[in-house]
DOTORZA-960111 format. One record per residue (C-alpha): residue number from 1; residue in three letters; x, y, z. Coordinates in pm, whole numbers, padded with zeros to 5 digits. Layout:
N
n res xx yy zz
NUM ALA X Y Z
...
// end
This chain:
335
n res xx yy zz
1 UNK 02151 -02995 -02120
2 UNK 02092 -03359 -02333
3 UNK 01750 -03470 -02343
4 UNK 01785 -03758 -02113
5 UNK 01980 -03518 -01869
6 UNK 01622 -03298 -01905
7 UNK 01415 -03578 -01868
8 UNK 01616 -03765 -01537
9 UNK 01615 -03399 -01363
10 UNK 01261 -03232 -01401
11 UNK 01038 -03574 -01449
12 UNK 01194 -03890 -01354
13 UNK 01329 -03762 -00981
14 UNK 00984 -03597 -00919
15 UNK 00837 -03895 -01074
16 UNK 00983 -04090 -00783
17 UNK 01124 -04313 -01044
18 UNK 01547 -04208 -01066
19 UNK 01563 -04528 -01333
20 UNK 01587 -04803 -01035
21 UNK 01436 -05106 -00961
22 UNK 01358 -04927 -00616
23 UNK 01177 -04641 -00790
24 UNK 00915 -04831 -00969
25 UNK 00866 -05062 -00671
26 UNK 00713 -04798 -00523
27 UNK 00454 -04713 -00779
28 UNK 00131 -04960 -00786
29 UNK 00101 -05200 -01101
30 UNK 00427 -05083 -01252
31 UNK 00690 -05361 -01299
32 UNK 00889 -05115 -01552
33 UNK 00880 -04737 -01578
34 UNK 01091 -04467 -01679
35 UNK 01407 -04557 -01835
36 UNK 01307 -04810 -02096
37 UNK 01134 -04840 -02426
38 UNK 00794 -04911 -02297
39 UNK 00653 -04915 -01985
40 UNK 00508 -05235 -01837
41 UNK 00207 -05218 -01647
42 UNK 00072 -05508 -01435
43 UNK -00335 -05553 -01417
44 UNK -00495 -05687 -01088
45 UNK -00745 -05984 -01173
46 UNK -01076 -05844 -01290
47 UNK -00956 -05492 -01380
48 UNK -00972 -05341 -01691
49 UNK -00775 -05051 -01829
50 UNK -00916 -04753 -01937
51 UNK -00710 -04474 -02121
52 UNK -00766 -04103 -02301
53 UNK -00531 -03882 -02487
54 UNK -00476 -03509 -02501
55 UNK -00319 -03176 -02643
56 UNK -00257 -02831 -02540
57 UNK -00095 -02576 -02733
58 UNK 00013 -02265 -02684
59 UNK -00185 -02006 -02815
60 UNK -00493 -02185 -02843
61 UNK -00555 -02365 -02526
62 UNK -00344 -02107 -02285
63 UNK -00177 -01783 -02344
64 UNK 00197 -01829 -02472
65 UNK 00306 -01606 -02201
66 UNK 00105 -01849 -01931
67 UNK 00283 -01926 -01635
68 UNK 00418 -02273 -01643
69 UNK 00323 -02413 -01297
70 UNK -00070 -02351 -01429
71 UNK 00003 -02480 -01764
72 UNK 00184 -02835 -01592
73 UNK -00107 -02820 -01330
74 UNK -00449 -02818 -01608
75 UNK -00255 -03044 -01871
76 UNK -00290 -03352 -01634
77 UNK -00605 -03214 -01468
78 UNK -00820 -03204 -01826
79 UNK -00684 -03549 -01864
80 UNK -00824 -03712 -01551
81 UNK -01134 -03556 -01655
82 UNK -01201 -03824 -01905
83 UNK -01107 -04117 -01674
84 UNK -01344 -03990 -01377
85 UNK -01613 -03985 -01676
86 UNK -01521 -04369 -01694
87 UNK -01576 -04437 -01339
88 UNK -01221 -04543 -01344
89 UNK -00967 -04483 -01072
90 UNK -00661 -04277 -01213
91 UNK -00339 -04463 -01193
92 UNK -00018 -04351 -01435
93 UNK -00006 -04128 -01744
94 UNK 00254 -04031 -02030
95 UNK 00406 -03720 -02097
96 UNK 00508 -03619 -02452
97 UNK 00637 -03225 -02454
98 UNK 00744 -03024 -02759
99 UNK 00958 -02731 -02611
100 UNK 01121 -02446 -02858
101 UNK 01439 -02424 -02607
102 UNK 01561 -02546 -02302
103 UNK 01418 -02311 -02064
104 UNK 01498 -02411 -01719
105 UNK 01267 -02192 -01524
106 UNK 01019 -02284 -01729
107 UNK 01066 -02634 -01685
108 UNK 01059 -02641 -01322
109 UNK 00782 -02437 -01298
110 UNK 00581 -02721 -01525
111 UNK 00734 -03001 -01351
112 UNK 00599 -02860 -01030
113 UNK 00246 -02817 -01135
114 UNK 00243 -03128 -01314
115 UNK 00339 -03324 -01018
116 UNK 00154 -03144 -00764
117 UNK -00156 -03228 -00958
118 UNK -00017 -03596 -00991
119 UNK -00009 -03637 -00603
120 UNK -00292 -03466 -00573
121 UNK -00505 -03706 -00740
122 UNK -00288 -04031 -00702
123 UNK -00149 -04090 -01011
124 UNK 00193 -04136 -01151
125 UNK 00401 -04066 -01488
126 UNK 00530 -04333 -01621
127 UNK 00726 -04249 -01931
128 UNK 00732 -03994 -02222
129 UNK 00889 -03827 -02482
130 UNK 01065 -03452 -02544
131 UNK 01141 -03278 -02879
132 UNK 01208 -02952 -03026
133 UNK 00915 -02716 -03204
134 UNK 00647 -02504 -03065
135 UNK 00538 -02539 -02743
136 UNK 00288 -02840 -02670
137 UNK 00165 -03078 -02444
138 UNK 00016 -03428 -02525
139 UNK -00036 -03641 -02191
140 UNK -00232 -04001 -02190
141 UNK -00399 -04084 -01885
142 UNK -00451 -04454 -01812
143 UNK -00741 -04599 -01525
144 UNK -00823 -04896 -01418
145 UNK -01182 -04982 -01345
146 UNK -01379 -05327 -01263
147 UNK -01456 -05544 -01551
148 UNK -01752 -05439 -01711
149 UNK -01853 -05144 -01450
150 UNK -01669 -04870 -01704
151 UNK -01941 -04593 -01767
152 UNK -02015 -04520 -02105
153 UNK -02193 -04251 -02317
154 UNK -02460 -04527 -02500
155 UNK -02607 -04655 -02153
156 UNK -02880 -04401 -02131
157 UNK -03252 -04480 -02187
158 UNK -03562 -04271 -02233
159 UNK -03693 -04144 -01886
160 UNK -03347 -04125 -01775
161 UNK -03268 -03790 -01514
162 UNK -02973 -03593 -01634
163 UNK -02747 -03467 -01380
164 UNK -02393 -03263 -01383
165 UNK -02159 -03224 -01075
166 UNK -02050 -02893 -00989
167 UNK -02129 -02549 -01160
168 UNK -02094 -02487 -01524
169 UNK -01989 -02157 -01666
170 UNK -01685 -02042 -01461
171 UNK -01397 -02122 -01668
172 UNK -01581 -01961 -02019
173 UNK -01665 -01657 -01843
174 UNK -01263 -01612 -01738
175 UNK -01114 -01654 -02133
176 UNK -01105 -01248 -02191
177 UNK -00930 -01217 -01878
178 UNK -00664 -01486 -01903
179 UNK -00614 -01377 -02273
180 UNK -00699 -01617 -02485
181 UNK -01025 -01562 -02768
182 UNK -01282 -01476 -02594
183 UNK -01609 -01588 -02769
184 UNK -01821 -01477 -02493
185 UNK -01790 -01121 -02362
186 UNK -01551 -01002 -02091
187 UNK -01631 -01010 -01754
188 UNK -01617 -00642 -01586
189 UNK -01330 -00515 -01432
190 UNK -01446 -00406 -01092
191 UNK -01567 -00749 -01023
192 UNK -01205 -00878 -00914
193 UNK -01279 -01103 -00659
194 UNK -01525 -01311 -00864
195 UNK -01305 -01286 -01166
196 UNK -01041 -01440 -00981
197 UNK -01258 -01729 -00849
198 UNK -01332 -01798 -01205
199 UNK -00992 -01792 -01349
200 UNK -00875 -02075 -01101
201 UNK -01200 -02292 -01228
202 UNK -00988 -02270 -01583
203 UNK -00657 -02314 -01509
204 UNK -00712 -02565 -01211
205 UNK -01059 -02754 -01337
206 UNK -01149 -03054 -01053
207 UNK -01167 -03363 -01212
208 UNK -01432 -03549 -01069
209 UNK -01251 -03868 -00992
210 UNK -01417 -03971 -00619
211 UNK -01748 -03877 -00807
212 UNK -01705 -04067 -01063
213 UNK -01632 -04388 -00823
214 UNK -01961 -04330 -00662
215 UNK -02152 -04309 -00968
216 UNK -02013 -04644 -01119
217 UNK -02287 -04846 -01012
218 UNK -02582 -04565 -01019
219 UNK -02554 -04345 -01374
220 UNK -02667 -04528 -01688
221 UNK -02398 -04350 -01918
222 UNK -02174 -04038 -01837
223 UNK -01962 -03769 -02014
224 UNK -01691 -03490 -01895
225 UNK -01848 -03167 -01976
226 UNK -01509 -03006 -02198
227 UNK -01723 -02809 -02516
228 UNK -02022 -02724 -02338
229 UNK -02308 -02888 -02166
230 UNK -02499 -02857 -02488
231 UNK -02271 -03038 -02685
232 UNK -02145 -03279 -02459
233 UNK -02512 -03395 -02352
234 UNK -02527 -03406 -02728
235 UNK -02283 -03724 -02770
236 UNK -02474 -03907 -02463
237 UNK -02829 -03830 -02694
238 UNK -02633 -03942 -03020
239 UNK -02454 -04264 -02842
240 UNK -02801 -04384 -02694
241 UNK -03028 -04294 -02992
242 UNK -03236 -04011 -02758
243 UNK -03325 -03671 -02718
244 UNK -03293 -03446 -02405
245 UNK -03468 -03168 -02228
246 UNK -03336 -02952 -02024
247 UNK -03449 -02682 -01729
248 UNK -03241 -02390 -01767
249 UNK -03367 -02254 -01414
250 UNK -03224 -02592 -01302
251 UNK -02821 -02501 -01426
252 UNK -02593 -02488 -01141
253 UNK -02432 -02130 -01154
254 UNK -02152 -02007 -00927
255 UNK -02167 -01714 -00704
256 UNK -01894 -01605 -00855
257 UNK -02045 -01653 -01200
258 UNK -02357 -01460 -01104
259 UNK -02160 -01171 -00931
260 UNK -01906 -01103 -01223
261 UNK -02239 -01172 -01522
262 UNK -02591 -01035 -01374
263 UNK -02734 -01120 -01718
264 UNK -02936 -01450 -01671
265 UNK -02908 -01506 -02049
266 UNK -02527 -01434 -02086
267 UNK -02487 -01689 -01792
268 UNK -02705 -01929 -01953
269 UNK -02526 -01921 -02224
270 UNK -02198 -01985 -02052
271 UNK -02307 -02283 -01867
272 UNK -02468 -02455 -02158
273 UNK -02204 -02368 -02415
274 UNK -01896 -02204 -02280
275 UNK -01701 -02520 -02206
276 UNK -01349 -02570 -01996
277 UNK -01587 -02689 -01713
278 UNK -01466 -03072 -01646
279 UNK -01749 -03141 -01458
280 UNK -01934 -03480 -01568
281 UNK -02251 -03496 -01724
282 UNK -02479 -03841 -01639
283 UNK -02785 -04012 -01650
284 UNK -02983 -04209 -01399
285 UNK -03254 -04454 -01440
286 UNK -03574 -04336 -01193
287 UNK -03535 -04669 -01021
288 UNK -03169 -04505 -00884
289 UNK -03292 -04148 -00835
290 UNK -03339 -04218 -00472
291 UNK -03019 -04324 -00428
292 UNK -02819 -04100 -00560
293 UNK -03034 -03824 -00415
294 UNK -02922 -04011 -00150
295 UNK -02586 -03956 -00164
296 UNK -02590 -03608 -00286
297 UNK -02754 -03509 00019
298 UNK -02487 -03726 00228
299 UNK -02215 -03472 00096
300 UNK -02073 -03797 -00126
301 UNK -02101 -03573 -00465
302 UNK -02171 -03224 -00562
303 UNK -02464 -03256 -00841
304 UNK -02773 -03104 -00968
305 UNK -03057 -03241 -01153
306 UNK -03114 -03035 -01518
307 UNK -03342 -03253 -01701
308 UNK -03404 -03591 -01895
309 UNK -03366 -03810 -02199
310 UNK -03653 -03871 -02398
311 UNK -03704 -04080 -02688
312 UNK -03661 -03878 -03057
313 UNK -03366 -03701 -03092
314 UNK -03290 -03297 -03089
315 UNK -03205 -03113 -02768
316 UNK -03482 -02891 -02592
317 UNK -03396 -02645 -02340
318 UNK -03693 -02455 -02133
319 UNK -03693 -02162 -01910
320 UNK -03886 -02156 -01536
321 UNK -04240 -02095 -01728
322 UNK -04197 -02388 -01982
323 UNK -04118 -02201 -02308
324 UNK -03899 -02326 -02522
325 UNK -03582 -02125 -02590
326 UNK -03318 -02178 -02892
327 UNK -02933 -02110 -02888
328 UNK -02719 -02008 -03125
329 UNK -02434 -02194 -03026
330 UNK -02392 -02538 -02873
331 UNK -02012 -02572 -02763
332 UNK -01631 -02533 -02849
333 UNK -01628 -02657 -03191
334 UNK -01204 -02775 -03266
335 UNK -01210 -02709 -03628
// end
């Protein structure tokens, strides 16, 4: 199968862009899509473009024998999490795919997973590249946001409250079960139901795009949690020239994690430093806390208040008795 036949069969047709003008016109904001040297995008007046890229490598970010459909799901979802952290609406993405061979069954499964996630989150494939080599997937995602409204890491101020969406630690707890290097310790095999839930959180993280839109006018700073809460909140603190204090008792942890990991200290390490959560960490000025809490009460987002930004540097964690607790690990390190 030629490169262009592969692209047409598994990606262009799935994207709804069979190389025709009619197909391109079905995608909002896309003037030229798959089939030309570049995609051409048409932004509405008053919009800014946000873009992000991420690479997943076989044996590092997923096991070599992982199901292709799961890889496709995860590859797009983790990229869209960055778009969510900017308070942007997901719009389009590019795919660069390096393949060891032309395995049609694998390609079908991968494209099914990829486009299932794309349909769920309302974004369209508009181009990319394929080549031969060890399996890796790179996606560049694009979103749009009203001019001047993008959420940044640098907007936090001393006294801002720290929140996180969803729950933390699930995906990291499942690493050993999935077949990746297990930094944190394995889950007891008897906890099958809990384990299945944790594994799903790894393969199908939920990019908080809807929540990001709600936070656009409420949060002072935001970041997605990919490397662990301590590491990623640390980026907000550094960009804002502040420190942070966290309350361990406030860390949101799922019932599945509590069932699978009974030790409180072990769960806290997973929640603080495990990574792969793809939740949002954000800060809110005291003047807007009541509005944000109202949004939570009305069910527009699920979020927990976990700490406060403070003057000076450093990250400090406190137990339920107000005693400071130290941790050896701060988050995933890429190198």
